[in-house]
N, C-alpha and C positions, 0 to 999 in steps of 0.2 A: 323816688320811691313812693309807692302808693300806700296810704295809711290803711289800717285794719278796717275802719268803718267803711271806707270807700270800697274795699275789696268785698266786704260782706254785702254791701248794697248791690254790687255788681252780680254777686252770686244769686241773690234773690230776684233781682230784675231780670237776669238772663233766664233763670228757671221759670219764672212766670211767663216770659215771652217765648219760652221753648227755643231759645237761642243756645243750642247746646255747644256750639263751637266757642262762643263767648263764655259760657259756664265752665267749660273745660279749661279755658285760659287762666282761670283763677284758682284751679285745683293743682296743688303740688303733685308731682309724679308719684310720691310716696305717701299721699294723704291717707290718714287713718279715719274711717267713718264707723261710728258705733251708734246704733239706734234700736228701737224695739222690734223692727222688722228685719234687720240685717246688720251684720258686721262685715265690712270689707276693707281691703287695703289696696291702694293704688288709684291713681287718677281715673284710669279708664273704667275700672270696676265701680268706682264711686259714681261716675257719670252714668253708667248703665242703670244703677239703682235709681238715680234721680230721674232718668228718662222713663223708667218704669212707673214711678210715682206720678210723673207728669201725665201719663196716659189716663189716670183716673182723677187727677186734680182739676177741679173746676174753679178754684179761687184760692188766693193766698193774700191775706191781709195782715201786713206787719203792724203790730200794735205799739211796740216799744223796742228800742235798741239801747243797750248798755255797753259802754266801751271802757276797757281797762288796759291801756297800752296796746298790747298785741292780741288781746282777747276781746271777743265781741259776743254778747249774749243777746239773742233776738227772740222776742216773744211774738208769736203770730198765730192767726187762725187759719187752719188748713181745711178747705172745703173739697170734698170729693164726690164722685158719682156713686160711691158704694156705701157711704156712711154719713152720719151727721157731722157737721163742722166740729173740728177738734182743736183745742188750744195746744200749741207746741212751744217748747223751749228748745232753742238751738244755740249751743255754744261752739264757737270756732276759734282756733288759734291761727294767727297769720304771721308769716315770716317772709320778708322781702316781696310783699305783694301777692303771695300765694298762700292758700289755705292748707295747713299741714295736719290739722285735726278738726274733726267735727263730732260732737256728741249731741244726740237728739233725744228728747224725752216727751212722750205723749201717750195717752191711752189708746192703744192700737187695736183694741178688741173689735170695734166696728169695721175697721179697714181690713183686719185679718180674717173677718168672717164670723167673729163671735158676737155675742149680744153686748150692746153697749150701754 
């Protein structure tokens, strides 16, 4: 069984590498994603959202990872082609090596087209 920290690392490594097959492999089929730009359910829809963000993502720098059993909180800087770099808090819950829940918090005004 893969531990939660390894699963979270795979998520971020695959996303940065734009290895979407590998990224999808750690998402549960019924994953629930909730963030400032979207709320989606299901692995395929979650992946589509991450692919969309990858189109504007120019960098992702993980600053800190906190682990509490099946929960992983990752603090990272997200750089995009459309806004200044933004700090992001990403919480995920992992069961049996699959991410079942993701909640993301960041100031999305610049990315969404507002003033930042």
